[in-house]
Steps between C-alpha positions, in 0.01 A plus 500: 500500500806729555560559124116568452506746792811674354307528171191654666722765659681581188178575320371718786526889434502567874831314535629629161794692659613205714819328372525144423686388814242659730211363297642157548498555874145622499397191297672278755287649793176495283238227474206437276138520626205384301154639528173378346249735342319709768754401769600785746878568503486744800259735654524856595652554833690173516868490544679538169633155386764654263527598131293298260578484128216355267654215293175377336137591533359817620452670845285787620597741767196684640361711794158464654328817616299531818182444293634176373571627159807366335759693290766319311828678525707273274435209264842327473614256251838315458807695606311754706564528876273566801547563866857645416444837664364346823803258512750786442332717748425230763131565539186286481329421171318814396248322272365151422645266233318219324566262208272596200614179330693192588841677575865430601684769680865531615519604859801659651425465864501810716782432757758360253419791263535764765822333627644517143401880488655561842838324419536608136523872435546442127181299476316792662638748234437262226139460604437872483446433126214271587348744736520767228315254265233446772446878561487572126231217470294649782521855355379354162192340688418845648541665154244255354246575771546884478580556123352212307141425421363143492628430142841628580528290819398180322721569195800557729414182690494296187815645363701445823365149583745216457386312175501117468706334253259568217483872592166480653411658837318281765252681707379361838208275492305768687539809289361704797860461639640695209212756532582548871870535432421767237247663731217436272161336538458160341245647260736780391785247451275283286385797288851635460639166390219458247577853360874404456391177323257690278774742417730209371757554763439178688347161433358280759620145499382200714571432858502860614787598262524799278736586214616855428474538117604873469751589764573839353144621500438347854807687621332819359193414706712451817638848429141652493443500120169309423467329166192581306238227560 
């Protein structure tokens, strides 16, 4: 499993600034955890277990408001991390995490991870690149909510989602998860996806998969320039 763990870490942007020797050490202290669809990974307020990297499948990270309403903060596919900030900061999990599909995640347990940071100053400096990546990603999410309409948010989501081998993008079985992530109602999400399909920018395949057919025009939609329907 060590070689597989090493490969997962190499593909992960959060660890993109870490050199090979230190990645090997992180792989040695890591272990794989498998989750079935719908299985909780951790709950808000629980002690942080460490840094997770999605190897296969999809994970949602979400908050639950006082009224019981859920809001999905992140939908994470392969090579994405979660709980990384809590692990570095040494605080409890700030949100819930759940497998959206059968998933395999690489876990760097909290204590060995923090021990590596405490003992290796160079590792801390190298991981600044990963933190910069995380902050940039967070700012882009805020930008979506403030500056982009429904079509722009969905277009950007489809453009940035990790494609499968045939180039298709797999959506969660429950599309309301994507809608929540984009701060849209399920109805608005469905209408917006239909409009993109009608415009010839996207086609809907089977098994909750969609194919981007015109990336250039879809990018224009993401930038706020609507096509003529």
